[in-house]
N, C-alpha and C positions, 0 to 999 in steps of 0.2 A: 514410573509414581504417578500415584493414583491424584485424580483430578483436585479433589480437597488439599494436597499437600503442594499441587502446583499454584491454585489458589491462593493458600496461606503463606506464601513466600513469593511478593512480589517480584522480588530481583529476579527468579526465575525467567519470569518475563519479560526481561528487557531484553531489545533486538540485537545481535550480538553479527559482526560481519568475520566472518570466516568459519574456517568448518567446524563447527558447533551444531549438534543435534538434542532436542530432550523428547523421549517419548513420554504422552501423557496419558494415561490408563484411563477410560472411560466405562461406565457403566452399557452404557447403550446408546444409538446417534442421537438422541434429544438431549444428551450434554455436548454435544460437537457446538453447539449453538451458545451455551455457555463459556465454553473456552474461548470461541470469536471476541464474543462481548467483554470478556477479561482483557482481552491484548488492548496495547496503547497503539498509537499508529505505527503501521510499519511499511518498508517500502515495497514488498511482496507478500502475498499469501499465496500457497500454494497445495491447490488439493489432486489429491490421487484418489481417481475412480476411471472403472470399465463399465460399469454396470449400468446400463438403464433403468436398473430398479431403483439406484441412488436418486431418482431425479427427484421426486419429492422431498428428501431431505436437503438434496443441494438448493432446492429454489426459497428454501426458510436458509438456509446457510449463506446465499451468496449474497442476499442485501445487506447480513451482518459484516461479509468481508469486505465488499467495494466501501461504507464506511471507513473501514479501519487500514485499507492498503490503496498504493495507486497503482500497482500491477497485481491483477490472478490469475496465476498460471493455474493450467492442470496438465495434469500427468507429466510434469516436467520438474527443472529446477532451475530458479534465477540464473541469466550466466549475463555476456558482457551487454555492453548497452551500445546506442549509437544516435546520433541525432536524426530522427527520421518522425514522421506523424505518426507512424504505429506504437511508438516507443512511450510509453506514458511510466513514470517510476519516479513516485512522491508521494507518499502518504500522508493523511493527518499527523499533528502535533503527538509525538515527536518526531518520525519519518522526517518532516520537512516542517520548517520552521512559516511559510508561506504557502496556506493553500491553494491559493492564486495561478500557483506555475507547478511545473513539475523538475526534480533534480536534474532529470534528463533528457533525450528527446528535445523534439522542436519547441517543446511549449518550456523548457529552461531556458530560453533565451529569453523569454520573457521577466526570469528572473532578474537580469544583469541590464534591462533596458529602464530608464525610467522615463515618460511621457514628457514635454516642455514645450508649453504652448508660448509662442511669441504674440503679443497683442500690439496692434497699431505699425507694427514694421514697416520702415520706409521702403518704399518700391525698390531704393536703389541698391538697397540689401539683399531683397529675394533671387533667388537663384543661385 
């Protein structure tokens, strides 16, 4: 579909979990930023490229994608997840409801923790 058709139908921009693909045809590389800016928060964003000549376009696109997604992949597809420092998977709303933590990975632990302060705790209760 064309960029204009995609932009005119916001429901086509909803993130879908599972095997779904939408191809948006653009007039030129300058339209990539328009597509990225229209996205809501996503768990991931994928860029397929093998050409060093794409660097100029990507340097303009990546700042947009990093505001839209928790993980930006290159030349691959999002796969399984694990709890490790390298795994960040939780983008801006609506991909996650709290941008201070991730949906998975070691930062996800923070989603389920609530700091508690004990003031003037008696010494006999410490430890």
